[in-house]
C-alpha positions as CSV (number, residue, x, y, z in Angstrom):
1,X,11.7,-11.2,-9.5
2,X,10.3,-8.1,-8.0
3,X,11.7,-9.0,-4.6
4,X,15.1,-9.6,-6.2
5,X,15.0,-6.1,-7.7
6,X,13.9,-4.6,-4.4
7,X,16.8,-6.2,-2.5
8,X,19.5,-5.6,-5.1
9,X,18.5,-2.1,-6.1
10,X,17.3,-0.3,-3.0
11,X,17.5,3.1,-4.7
12,X,14.7,2.0,-7.0
13,X,12.5,0.9,-4.2
14,X,12.6,4.3,-2.5
15,X,9.8,6.8,-3.1
16,X,10.4,10.0,-5.0
17,X,11.8,12.7,-2.7
18,X,10.0,15.4,-4.7
19,X,6.6,14.1,-3.6
20,X,7.6,14.3,0.1
21,X,9.0,17.8,-0.3
22,X,5.9,19.0,-2.3
23,X,3.7,18.3,0.8
24,X,5.6,20.9,2.9
25,X,4.9,23.9,0.7
26,X,3.5,26.6,3.1
27,X,0.9,28.2,0.8
28,X,-1.1,25.0,0.0
29,X,-2.0,23.6,3.4
30,X,-5.5,22.2,2.5
31,X,-4.3,20.7,-0.8
32,X,-1.4,19.1,0.9
33,X,-3.6,17.6,3.6
34,X,-5.8,16.1,0.9
35,X,-2.7,14.7,-0.8
36,X,-1.4,13.2,2.4
37,X,-4.8,11.7,3.1
38,X,-4.8,10.2,-0.4
39,X,-1.4,8.6,0.2
40,X,-2.5,7.2,3.5
41,X,-5.7,5.7,2.0
42,X,-3.7,4.1,-0.9
43,X,-1.4,2.5,1.6
44,X,-4.3,1.2,3.6
45,X,-5.8,-0.3,0.4
46,X,-2.5,-1.9,-0.5
47,X,-2.3,-3.4,3.1
48,X,-6.0,-4.6,3.0
49,X,-5.8,-6.5,-0.3
50,X,-3.5,-9.3,0.9
51,X,-5.5,-9.7,4.1
52,X,-8.8,-9.9,2.2
53,X,-7.3,-12.5,-0.2
54,X,-6.0,-14.6,2.7
55,X,-9.3,-14.3,4.5
56,X,-11.3,-15.3,1.4
57,X,-9.1,-18.3,0.7
58,X,-9.2,-19.4,4.3
59,X,-13.0,-19.1,4.4
60,X,-13.3,-21.1,1.2
61,X,-11.0,-23.8,2.5
62,X,-12.9,-24.1,5.9
63,X,-16.3,-24.2,4.1
64,X,-15.1,-26.9,1.7
65,X,-13.6,-28.9,4.6
66,X,-16.9,-28.7,6.6
67,X,-18.9,-29.8,3.6
68,X,-16.7,-32.8,3.0
């Protein structure tokens, strides 16, 4: 259902443009770098979760197969 929404309503899937523009405010460089780092870390976490789940399931299947 989520994939259907993403493909039929691409404007909803796009990020808020205000967040991107807020990072380029000249007076708050250190705060902006911390925010950008936070965005990058959250993206890394979202990418790591499916890999960890797939690895865990694969390990469990291989162990079960070896025991049998």
